[in-house]
N, C-alpha and C positions, 0 to 999 in steps of 0.2 A: 358685191364684194369690194368694188373700188371705193365706195364710201366707207365701208367698215375698215378695210385693211390699210388704205392710204390716208384718208382724211381723218376719220374719227379716232383711229388708234393713236395718231399723233396728238390730237386735241386732248384725249383722256390719258395719254401716256400709258397705254396698255400694249402688251405684246400679242399680236393677232395670231401668232403661229400655234399649231397644235403639237404638243409634245407627247409621244407615246410613252406609256408606263412600261410596257413590255411584259413578257411571260414570267418574269420573276415575281410578279404580284398576283394576288388572288383574282380569279375570274370576275367575281361580283364587284370587287373594288374597281377593276379596270372598266367594267361595263358602266357603273355609275359615274366614274370619272369622265369617260369619253362622252357619255350621253348628256352630261351637264356643262360641257365646255362652252356651248353657245350662251349659257347663262352666267357662268363664272369663268374668270380668267386671272391672269397675274399682271400687275403693273410692271413698268419698266424696272422698278427696284425689286421685284419678286414678291410683293405682297399680294395676297388673294383679294379679289374685288369682283363686284358684279361686272359682267361684260358689257359695259355701256357702249363701247365702240361698235361691237357687232349688233347690239340691239338697236341703237339709234341709226346706224348705217343701213341695216336691213329695213327698218321702218321707213327711212327716207327713200330707199329703192322701191319699196312697195307703193309708196305714195306717188312716185314718178311713173310707175307702171300704169297708173290710171290715165296718164296723158294720152295714151294711144287707144284707150277703150272708148266706145261711144258714150255719149253723155248719160244715157240711161243705165249704164253699167258702172258708173263712177259713184261709189258710195264708201262710207267709213267701213261698213261691213265687208265690202270687197277688198278694201285695203288691208283690214285686219286678217282676212282669210289668206291673202297673199303673204302677209308678214308671218303668220303662224306656220304656213306651209314652208316658208323659207327657213325659219328657225328649226322646225322639225327636220327638214332636209339636211341642214347643217349638222344637227345632232346625229342623224343616221350616218352621214359621211364620216364623222369623227369615230363612231363605233366601228364602221367598216375599216377605217384606217388603223384603228387600234388592234383589231383581230385578224386582219388580212394576212400579214406575214406569218402569224402563228398557224392559221388555217393552211396556208400553202406548205409550210414546213411539216405539219401533221400529215397532209395529203401525200407529199413526196416521200415521207418516211414509211408510209404504208405500202407504197408502190414497190419497194425493194424486197 
């Protein structure tokens, strides 16, 4: 995340923050929006763009991860597996972030 949020977002002029849509929007729209944020983002000026900062930063981090693995485990396949897992984890994190407050609100409303 240091590469993505601090270095690459400045280079690509992208906003690395995740903005929740909130319960005023359709569930499916919120799900697609939150799940695609690792791939799509906004520039500093607000224009939609591919999330170059997160993708390149995550790929760089995945490549650096290979440095502490034994030589036999350092491969492009291993790097891409780490990269894919990280992007998928970021997407899942954004989905949880989008729906967590709605879930808590719904759960507490049923307790009364």
